[in-house]
N, C-alpha and C positions, 0 to 999 in steps of 0.2 A: 504494500500498500504506498502511495505516495503522502507527503503532507497536504494537509488541507489545506487551499487558497484562502485567502481573506478577501469574501466577494463583497461588491458593495450593498447596502441593506438596501436600497431601493430599486438594485435589481433583485436583490433575491424576493422582496415583495410581490416583484412583479412576475416572476416567474412562478412563483407561488399561488398567485390568483388567477395564473394562465391555465396551472397543469393539472392543480387540483390533487387528485390521489395521486399523481403519479411526480408531483413534487420530489416525495421523500428519494427513490428512486433515481432524478434524477439530480438532486444534491449529494447520493453519497459515489455518485461518477467522479464527481472533483477529488475524491480521495483516493480513487484508483489510480493504478499507470497507466502512460497512455501507451496509444499504439502506433508505432511508426512504418513509414512505409517508403517503396521505391517501385518506378516502373522502368520493364526492359524498354530499350530503344531497340524499337522495330528495323530504323533505317540502318543498324548495325549488321543485325544477327534474327534469326528467329527465337520463337521461345523456347521450343527444344535446345537448341545450341546453346542459350543465354544458358539456361540452368545446370546446362553440363558444364560449363565453366566458370558458373560464378563460385566463390569458394567460401558460400556462408548459405546457414539452413534460412528457406524461405517457405513461407506460407500464402497462397493466392489470396487475393482481396476479391470478395466474389461481385463488385460491381464494377470492375476494373480489367478487363479482360489484359491489360499489362501491369496488372496490379501485383504486388509482392507484399507482406508484412516480414520485418526483419528485425532482432533482436539489438537491442542498444550497443551490446558488446562488442558485436559484430565492425562496427564504425566502419559502414560501408563509402561513407565521404572521403575517407582518408585511402583508398585502395588505390592501387594503379589503373583497374577497368573503370571508376567513378572520371579521371582523368580523358580516360582514349572515350567517354558518352557512351558506353555502356548500359546505363542507365542514369535514373533523375532521382532526386531524392524527394517525396513530394507527402504530405498529408492522405492519409489513404480518402477522406470524405471531398477532398480537393478533386481527386481522382475524377468524381461521379459526375463534372461540369462538363467533361470532354467528351464522355459516352452517352450525356443526356445530349448533345449536341449534333453527335453522332456526320463528323466529315467524311467528305469522299473525296478521294482522288481525281483532280480536276476540278477542282472547285475555285471561288474566288471567297474568300476567308478572314474576317476580321476580328484579331483579338484587340479589344480597345484599351482594356488598363491593366496591361501585359504584364509587367515587372511581378516576380525576379524570371518569370518563364516559364512558370512549370506548365500550363495551361497549353501556351505558343508550343514546344517541345511536345504535351501530348497528340496536339490538334495535325502538327507536321508529321508525325509518326503515321497519323492513319493516312496524312495526304500522300504519303509514299513517294514523294518526290513529284509530284505532279500539281499542276494548279498554280493558284499565288495565296501564300498567308503573307497579311500585314498586321505586325506585332507593333502595338503602341503604346508609350509611356508615356506621360505630361514630367514625369520630374524626373531633372539628366544625369542624377546620377543613377538612380534607378534604372534608366533607357541603358546607360554602360551597362549595368549588371546583366540585363534581358540577352542584352545583342553578346556578350561572353557565353550566356545559356547554349543561344543559339548556334555558337560556333561551335563549342565542346560537343554538341550532337549530330555535329556533322550536317545541319539543315542548310541546302543550298535555294531554294524559292521562295524565302524569308526577306519582307524587306522592314526594316526596324526603325521605327517616326519616333517623332518624340515632339509631340504637338498638344494643343488641348482639343477636347472632342471637337468644338465647334468647327475647328480651322480643317479638324482631318473630313467632316461633314462636306467641307468645300472642294475638299479637293476630290472626293469619292461619291457625288450621289447617287442613290440607285444602283449602287454597285455590286454589292456582294452576295454571293449568294446563303452564307450564316454569319454569324457576330456571336461574340462571347463578347455581355459585359458582366463580368466580375467586380460589381463596384467597391470602391473603398467605403470601407463600412467603421462603426464604432467595434468590431470586433468581437464581440460578447463569445462566439463560439469558439476563440483561442482562448481562452482566458486560462488555460489547464496549460496552454503552449507558451504565451507571452504575457509577461506580465505587466509591460508596459501598457497591453488593454486596458488592462485590470485599473491601472492607477488613471489613465487617462480618462476612464468613464466616467461620464454624466448624463441625466436626462435631456440637458440642451445641446449635448454631442450629438445625441442618437436624433433629435429634431435637425438639426446642422445635417449631418449625412443624408437622412431623407430627402431633402430637399437638393442634395447636390447629385445624391442618386435620381431624382428623377429628370434633372438636366440634363446630369448622361446619357441617359434612356430616352431620352427623347433625341438629341440628338443623332445617337446609333442608328434610330430607327430611319431618319433620315439617308442613309446609308445603306440601306437593305433593298434588294432589288422587291418585287412585286413576287411573291409566293414563297421567300425565302423563310430562314428561322432565325430568329433571336432567342436565345438564352442567356437570360437574369440570373445572376449569382451573388451571396453574401455570406460571409461567414459571423453571420451573426444571427442573435435569437430577435431579435425588436421587431414585432409585428409592424410598426412604421415603415420601417427599412423592406419590407418585406411585404407580405400580401397588400400590404398600405399603398406599397410603391405600383406595385404590378397592378392592383385593382386600378389606382388612378389613372397609372398608364391608359389601359384597356378600354378604360370611359370615354378618355379622352380624346386615344385615336381607334376611332371604327373600322380604321383597316385591319389592326389585329386583333388576334382573337388566343386564348389559351387553348394549346395543345395537351390532349391526354397523353399520356407515353408509356408505355412499358419500361418500370422499373425494379430494381431489387424491393426485394419483398422487408427488407428492414428499415426500408426508409419509408415514412409517416406523409400522410398527404395536408397539403396545405389547410389552414383554420379558421373558416369562415365568418366563427365566431369571436375571431381576435382584431376582427377591424370594424368601423363603422356602416362602411357600404362596401360590401365586398364583390367583386365583379366576378358575372358569371362566369365559371370554370378555374373558380377558384381555388380549388379541391384538389385540384389534376395539379398543381405545383408540389413540392415535394421540400419536407423538412427530415435533415441527416441528424438526431439527436444522439448523445455521446451515452444516452442509458439504455439507448437502443438498439447501438451498434458497434464496434471496434473504429471509432474515429471521433472526428469532433462533431463541432457543429457547423451546419451549412444550409440552405435555402436554394433553391432551384426553381426555377418556372421557364420551361418553354413554349416562345410565342411565335405564332406564323404572321406574318402580312400575306393578307387574301390577297390572290388573281387579280388585279384592277384591268388589264389591258385581256384582250383575248389575243391567243397567239405567244408566240415566245417575246420575253422582254428582252427590249432594247437597251445592252449595255451602256456604259459608259466607256470608250473603248482603251483598251491599255496604249503603251506603246511610247516609247522613253525619247525617241527622235533624238538621238546626241547630245539633248540638255545636260547642262550643269546640276550636281547637285550642290543645297548646303547641308554639310554634316556638320555631327558634333566628335565623330572620333574616326571611321574608318574612310568616311569620303573625303568629298573634295570640301574645299570651302568656300562661301558667296562669290563667284568671280575669277576663282580660277581658271586659268586654261592650261590645254595640256600643253607643257612643252618639251615633252621626252619625244626619243626618237625610236619607240616601240609601236609598231602597226597592231591593230589587230589581228592580222593575218600575223606578223612576227612572235603574236602573245599563240597563237596554234601552230606556230614551229615552235616553239619555246615546251608547248604541254607535250606535243606528241615526240619531239625529239630528246630532250632532256629530262624530261620525266618517264615517258616511254607511254604516254595514253595511247590510247586508242583515238585513229582520226579521225572518227565520228565523234570524238567525246561531247563536246561541246556543245554539237546537233542535238543529242541526248536528251542532253539537259531543258531544252530549251527553254534556253537564254542566249541574249544576247552582250557581248562582250563590248563592254563599256569604260573609258579611261578616265579618272576623274583626278583632275593634277599626277599627282605620281602614283595613284592609288588604282588597282584594276580590277574591276568586277565583273560576274556574269548575273546580268540584269534578267529576273522574271521577264520571258517575252509581254506578260500580260500586265506590266506595271505600267500604271500611269504617270505623265508628266512629273516628275520630279522637283519642276523649276519651284522655287521659292520655297520649297517645303524643306524642315527639319527631319534630315536622315541619317540615322545613326550607321545603321546599314545597307547598303544598297543591293542588296543581293548575298550571293556568292563573293566574298573577297579571294581572287587567285592570286593577287599577289603585288608590291610594290616595282613600280618603276626607277631601277638603278642606273638612267642614263644609257648606260652600254652594257646594261645586261640585267635580269628579270630574277628578281629572288620570289619564291611563292611564299604564299602565305600560311601559317598555321590552321588558317579557317579551310583552306582546300587539302591540306593533310587527313585532316579528321572528316571531310567528305568524301573521299576516296573509299572504296571496295578494295582488300587487297588486290582481287582479282585484275582490276582493271591495268597493275604496273608488273613487270618484271623486276622491274629498279628498287627492291625489299629487303629489307633484315630485320627476320624473327629475333626479337630481343628475351632474354633471361628474366626473370624478376629481378635477378640483380641489376645484369643492365639496364631495362627498362626505372628502376629506381634512380640508379646513376644518371639518368640522362634527366628525367622531371627536374635531378637537383642542376642541370645544367652542365653536367659533366660529359667529356671527350669519349667516344669509345673505341676499342680498338678491332682486331681481325676482320679486316674489310679490304676486297681488294677491288682496283679499276678505280673512278674519281667520277665526281659529279655529284647528284641530289638521288638520295636515297628514303622511301620510304619508310621508316620506322614502323613496325608493329609488336602487339604482346598480345599471344592467344587469340591472334586471329585479328583483332580490333587494331586498326590505324593511331598510330601514337602522338606522329609529329615526321617533319623532315630532319634529315642529317646530309651533311654535304662532307663524301670522301674524299680527302687529301692524305696523300703520303702513310697508307695505310692506318689511319686514322679516320672514324666519323665527328667530322665537327659539328659541336651542338649548337643547334637553331632553336629549338624550344624556348619559346616566349621570356622573356625575363622576367615579367609580372607576373607568371603562371608558376616559375619554377618555386619547387619544397624547398627549405631550407633546412 
């Protein structure tokens, strides 16, 4: 049993009033041990391959086919396979959001409040590299964390943005097939996990969150095509932020309705009696309660936009058209012009020649090579013009133009399958640990770029020079 949390009295009073006879069981859950989860990455391996390679005991999460529980003593966040993007550590209840969204390969999908990246990386796995994923985060520092997680998981078709929802809606009107709004909230469902959420809680904060959430979901609605799906979620129990926001939204947006979806039997239905004016179908929304399942608190609603127009929906056309990117981290700065000597054709020659990739590799990714300043990207073909947009990651970062040569990116290494090149070297556990620390490696013949792998997963690039592998693992990621 874990130590009991000192919960706010007003919160406890409200939950006792709402839960009635369930309150005692709910309260006891705060004295119980938390459950910890991770998701395997289907962009890297199948579930069968993952289970054979992972070195610690796992138990499946019933509501997410990629999800597993793990024991805290195994510390999967410190394992080499974590750095290779073999899995993503995520709270088990949070995995249900993408399951309810049900993303499909080839679709255009938006994760509007995406940091740190749990739902985006889950969605990307379901998309299998096909279509366009746009992941947005309004807070710059959190957007950088999101970008790093997208990189670690080897995602090729994701553009990471750093914009407020209202500006995003201006760039993507009626564009996306599916949108997830995991709205910032009062965090009541995370009280066992996050002490800060407990200390910052107040009824005024709950009310402020509800108003903000309504504004966010309203902007998200502008970006969804007719017939598209919008999933709204929070990690709070507050009815104002859950059934209240969804009911208000559906009442004021007649082109949306609440869908009834098949879900795990441990979920409970949204409570009509918890809000003054519940919308039709509010009982089809879902609550994940810590006294009912092995996870923290969550709320999920799946909304559908009605098919207003007959026939197929006309999208805003994608197409980057060579326009420059204003970026926070990996892309170009506003006003940059490409001053290097590397052409898109030269980049393709580098990929096939020096890295040994198949001649049709870029074509199979359904992307367009674009050069922003010194940075080289494979931008998803479906992406709209990024002119004026704050972009942190403009797709798959291929490398850097060093004027007379190209240096491949860490993102490219993590996005490659080991079968795509014969210029690779499988590392032992000791060698992999040394590589992650930034040390050089021996026992290599020849020269040039080598993809370093561990247990069949891509780990990063090295460069063979005079019988040694020069370490190119990013300094900011190295384990000291």
